[in-house]
C-alpha beads as a LAMMPS data file, in Angstrom:
LAMMPS data file: protein, C-alpha beads

171 atoms
170 bonds

1 atom types
1 bond types

-500.0 500.0 xlo xhi
-500.0 500.0 ylo yhi
-500.0 500.0 zlo zhi

Masses

1 110.0

Atoms # bond

1 1 1 -223.681 -398.173 336.349
2 1 1 -224.569 -400.815 333.782
3 1 1 -221.986 -402.397 331.543
4 1 1 -222.680 -404.398 328.471
5 1 1 -220.214 -406.977 327.267
6 1 1 -220.683 -408.609 323.916
7 1 1 -218.679 -411.643 322.929
8 1 1 -216.757 -411.339 319.688
9 1 1 -217.563 -413.847 316.930
10 1 1 -214.327 -415.743 317.653
11 1 1 -215.382 -416.663 321.203
12 1 1 -216.001 -420.321 320.300
13 1 1 -212.435 -420.523 318.976
14 1 1 -211.136 -419.137 322.274
15 1 1 -213.122 -421.780 324.174
16 1 1 -211.613 -424.484 321.951
17 1 1 -208.102 -423.247 322.752
18 1 1 -208.697 -422.937 326.517
19 1 1 -210.927 -425.968 327.164
20 1 1 -208.803 -429.014 326.387
21 1 1 -211.463 -431.528 327.391
22 1 1 -211.291 -434.450 329.797
23 1 1 -211.873 -438.185 330.093
24 1 1 -214.952 -439.232 332.050
25 1 1 -214.720 -442.765 333.488
26 1 1 -218.050 -444.552 333.915
27 1 1 -217.222 -447.656 335.943
28 1 1 -219.308 -450.562 337.127
29 1 1 -222.434 -450.032 335.002
30 1 1 -224.518 -453.115 335.939
31 1 1 -226.470 -455.304 333.529
32 1 1 -228.155 -458.624 334.260
33 1 1 -228.825 -460.828 331.235
34 1 1 -231.462 -463.435 332.137
35 1 1 -230.727 -467.137 331.791
36 1 1 -230.420 -467.979 328.093
37 1 1 -232.474 -471.136 327.399
38 1 1 -231.369 -471.859 323.804
39 1 1 -228.524 -471.211 321.384
40 1 1 -228.560 -468.234 318.978
41 1 1 -231.098 -466.312 321.000
42 1 1 -230.773 -462.497 320.844
43 1 1 -231.397 -460.756 324.172
44 1 1 -231.290 -457.035 324.969
45 1 1 -231.443 -455.446 328.406
46 1 1 -232.014 -451.704 328.815
47 1 1 -231.372 -449.525 331.854
48 1 1 -232.237 -445.829 332.150
49 1 1 -230.158 -443.370 334.164
50 1 1 -230.315 -439.664 334.963
51 1 1 -227.420 -437.911 333.202
52 1 1 -226.610 -434.201 333.296
53 1 1 -223.688 -433.478 330.987
54 1 1 -223.839 -429.747 331.685
55 1 1 -223.322 -430.320 335.426
56 1 1 -220.464 -432.753 334.771
57 1 1 -218.650 -430.261 332.519
58 1 1 -219.201 -427.419 334.996
59 1 1 -217.836 -429.570 337.834
60 1 1 -214.781 -430.673 335.820
61 1 1 -213.997 -427.111 334.659
62 1 1 -214.728 -425.468 338.046
63 1 1 -217.668 -423.628 336.523
64 1 1 -215.737 -422.126 333.615
65 1 1 -217.497 -424.178 330.908
66 1 1 -220.805 -425.918 330.380
67 1 1 -222.413 -428.408 328.053
68 1 1 -223.027 -425.730 325.406
69 1 1 -219.249 -425.307 325.027
70 1 1 -218.668 -428.918 323.945
71 1 1 -217.923 -430.016 320.417
72 1 1 -217.566 -433.798 320.862
73 1 1 -218.226 -436.767 323.125
74 1 1 -217.027 -440.234 322.107
75 1 1 -216.394 -443.569 323.788
76 1 1 -212.643 -444.220 323.940
77 1 1 -212.669 -447.391 326.027
78 1 1 -215.197 -450.081 326.944
79 1 1 -214.749 -453.338 328.838
80 1 1 -217.404 -455.830 329.904
81 1 1 -216.685 -457.902 333.042
82 1 1 -218.697 -461.064 333.773
83 1 1 -219.066 -461.228 337.561
84 1 1 -220.669 -464.625 338.090
85 1 1 -218.839 -466.898 335.654
86 1 1 -218.281 -470.544 336.435
87 1 1 -217.029 -473.573 334.514
88 1 1 -220.393 -474.104 332.801
89 1 1 -221.399 -470.477 332.199
90 1 1 -218.878 -467.905 331.043
91 1 1 -218.274 -465.555 328.099
92 1 1 -217.969 -468.483 325.684
93 1 1 -221.763 -468.806 325.904
94 1 1 -221.982 -465.583 323.880
95 1 1 -221.329 -465.071 320.199
96 1 1 -221.624 -461.264 319.978
97 1 1 -222.148 -458.329 322.346
98 1 1 -223.073 -454.748 321.552
99 1 1 -223.706 -451.668 323.661
100 1 1 -226.166 -449.042 322.467
101 1 1 -227.463 -445.749 323.802
102 1 1 -230.496 -443.543 323.316
103 1 1 -231.823 -440.613 325.307
104 1 1 -234.891 -438.574 326.098
105 1 1 -233.791 -436.180 323.325
106 1 1 -232.955 -438.760 320.625
107 1 1 -235.007 -441.957 320.820
108 1 1 -233.215 -443.838 318.024
109 1 1 -230.514 -446.100 319.541
110 1 1 -226.908 -445.668 318.410
111 1 1 -224.352 -448.469 318.682
112 1 1 -221.406 -447.373 320.814
113 1 1 -219.316 -450.545 320.555
114 1 1 -219.743 -454.127 319.413
115 1 1 -217.593 -457.239 319.409
116 1 1 -217.465 -460.902 318.575
117 1 1 -216.741 -462.968 321.682
118 1 1 -213.811 -465.400 321.440
119 1 1 -214.701 -469.041 322.076
120 1 1 -212.074 -469.349 324.812
121 1 1 -213.098 -469.186 328.469
122 1 1 -212.780 -465.623 329.740
123 1 1 -214.597 -463.272 332.082
124 1 1 -213.633 -460.016 330.320
125 1 1 -214.391 -458.609 326.893
126 1 1 -212.495 -455.553 325.655
127 1 1 -214.207 -453.603 322.888
128 1 1 -212.440 -451.746 320.089
129 1 1 -213.776 -448.208 320.521
130 1 1 -211.596 -446.630 317.816
131 1 1 -214.611 -446.106 315.531
132 1 1 -216.997 -444.968 318.233
133 1 1 -219.655 -442.574 316.884
134 1 1 -220.256 -439.011 318.031
135 1 1 -222.741 -439.118 320.928
136 1 1 -222.864 -435.471 322.064
137 1 1 -226.419 -434.947 320.692
138 1 1 -227.598 -437.964 322.731
139 1 1 -226.280 -436.452 325.954
140 1 1 -228.095 -433.100 325.761
141 1 1 -231.156 -434.276 327.685
142 1 1 -231.620 -435.456 331.258
143 1 1 -231.872 -439.251 330.829
144 1 1 -229.946 -441.859 328.889
145 1 1 -230.892 -445.452 328.235
146 1 1 -228.028 -447.917 328.048
147 1 1 -228.665 -451.195 326.188
148 1 1 -226.545 -454.347 326.284
149 1 1 -227.448 -456.817 323.531
150 1 1 -226.092 -460.334 323.246
151 1 1 -226.459 -463.171 320.776
152 1 1 -225.888 -466.491 322.483
153 1 1 -223.622 -469.240 321.214
154 1 1 -225.144 -471.706 323.685
155 1 1 -227.596 -471.798 326.564
156 1 1 -226.564 -470.707 330.055
157 1 1 -227.226 -472.351 333.401
158 1 1 -228.029 -469.033 335.113
159 1 1 -228.326 -465.297 334.519
160 1 1 -225.204 -463.308 333.645
161 1 1 -224.186 -460.340 335.798
162 1 1 -222.042 -457.887 333.835
163 1 1 -220.307 -454.715 334.952
164 1 1 -219.226 -452.352 332.187
165 1 1 -216.357 -449.892 332.457
166 1 1 -216.455 -447.164 329.840
167 1 1 -214.497 -443.967 329.265
168 1 1 -215.955 -440.973 327.431
169 1 1 -213.678 -438.359 325.864
170 1 1 -215.388 -434.992 326.322
171 1 1 -214.129 -432.030 324.307

Bonds

1 1 1 2
2 1 2 3
3 1 3 4
4 1 4 5
5 1 5 6
6 1 6 7
7 1 7 8
8 1 8 9
9 1 9 10
10 1 10 11
11 1 11 12
12 1 12 13
13 1 13 14
14 1 14 15
15 1 15 16
16 1 16 17
17 1 17 18
18 1 18 19
19 1 19 20
20 1 20 21
21 1 21 22
22 1 22 23
23 1 23 24
24 1 24 25
25 1 25 26
26 1 26 27
27 1 27 28
28 1 28 29
29 1 29 30
30 1 30 31
31 1 31 32
32 1 32 33
33 1 33 34
34 1 34 35
35 1 35 36
36 1 36 37
37 1 37 38
38 1 38 39
39 1 39 40
40 1 40 41
41 1 41 42
42 1 42 43
43 1 43 44
44 1 44 45
45 1 45 46
46 1 46 47
47 1 47 48
48 1 48 49
49 1 49 50
50 1 50 51
51 1 51 52
52 1 52 53
53 1 53 54
54 1 54 55
55 1 55 56
56 1 56 57
57 1 57 58
58 1 58 59
59 1 59 60
60 1 60 61
61 1 61 62
62 1 62 63
63 1 63 64
64 1 64 65
65 1 65 66
66 1 66 67
67 1 67 68
68 1 68 69
69 1 69 70
70 1 70 71
71 1 71 72
72 1 72 73
73 1 73 74
74 1 74 75
75 1 75 76
76 1 76 77
77 1 77 78
78 1 78 79
79 1 79 80
80 1 80 81
81 1 81 82
82 1 82 83
83 1 83 84
84 1 84 85
85 1 85 86
86 1 86 87
87 1 87 88
88 1 88 89
89 1 89 90
90 1 90 91
91 1 91 92
92 1 92 93
93 1 93 94
94 1 94 95
95 1 95 96
96 1 96 97
97 1 97 98
98 1 98 99
99 1 99 100
100 1 100 101
101 1 101 102
102 1 102 103
103 1 103 104
104 1 104 105
105 1 105 106
106 1 106 107
107 1 107 108
108 1 108 109
109 1 109 110
110 1 110 111
111 1 111 112
112 1 112 113
113 1 113 114
114 1 114 115
115 1 115 116
116 1 116 117
117 1 117 118
118 1 118 119
119 1 119 120
120 1 120 121
121 1 121 122
122 1 122 123
123 1 123 124
124 1 124 125
125 1 125 126
126 1 126 127
127 1 127 128
128 1 128 129
129 1 129 130
130 1 130 131
131 1 131 132
132 1 132 133
133 1 133 134
134 1 134 135
135 1 135 136
136 1 136 137
137 1 137 138
138 1 138 139
139 1 139 140
140 1 140 141
141 1 141 142
142 1 142 143
143 1 143 144
144 1 144 145
145 1 145 146
146 1 146 147
147 1 147 148
148 1 148 149
149 1 149 150
150 1 150 151
151 1 151 152
152 1 152 153
153 1 153 154
154 1 154 155
155 1 155 156
156 1 156 157
157 1 157 158
158 1 158 159
159 1 159 160
160 1 160 161
161 1 161 162
162 1 162 163
163 1 163 164
164 1 164 165
165 1 165 166
166 1 166 167
167 1 167 168
168 1 168 169
169 1 169 170
170 1 170 171
């Protein structure tokens, strides 16, 4: 016996009511900025990663939902941690930092977060992610490229090893 089930037009609304979304922490994303030889030098470092949003959503929802059921993905939190700071080279060497993203489906980079770096010695930079753009279309492919861009305030004595913690709100 064959049965045919057709979804009513309001199915997407039912998904929205049942699937409340989740926060996806992405911790310890590494970036190495090479030694900065002069002041006011812009440097960008890109890293490409495999990323399967559909699999992540299926795992988080125990198979009940997939990537096609999503309506939004935004960055809600981002923090940059300098791992190898010392008295001569720390965050004060930087004037601005931004984090961008592009993918194998959308090749134009989008800025996720950006910040001016305070001129006080610190090893951590917290970004304001309250105006983070919608990035769901960028996450529909199989690879993402993550770009950290800095503008230096002064030269550095060595390369800078950063780890980024970021949280994505997936709905």
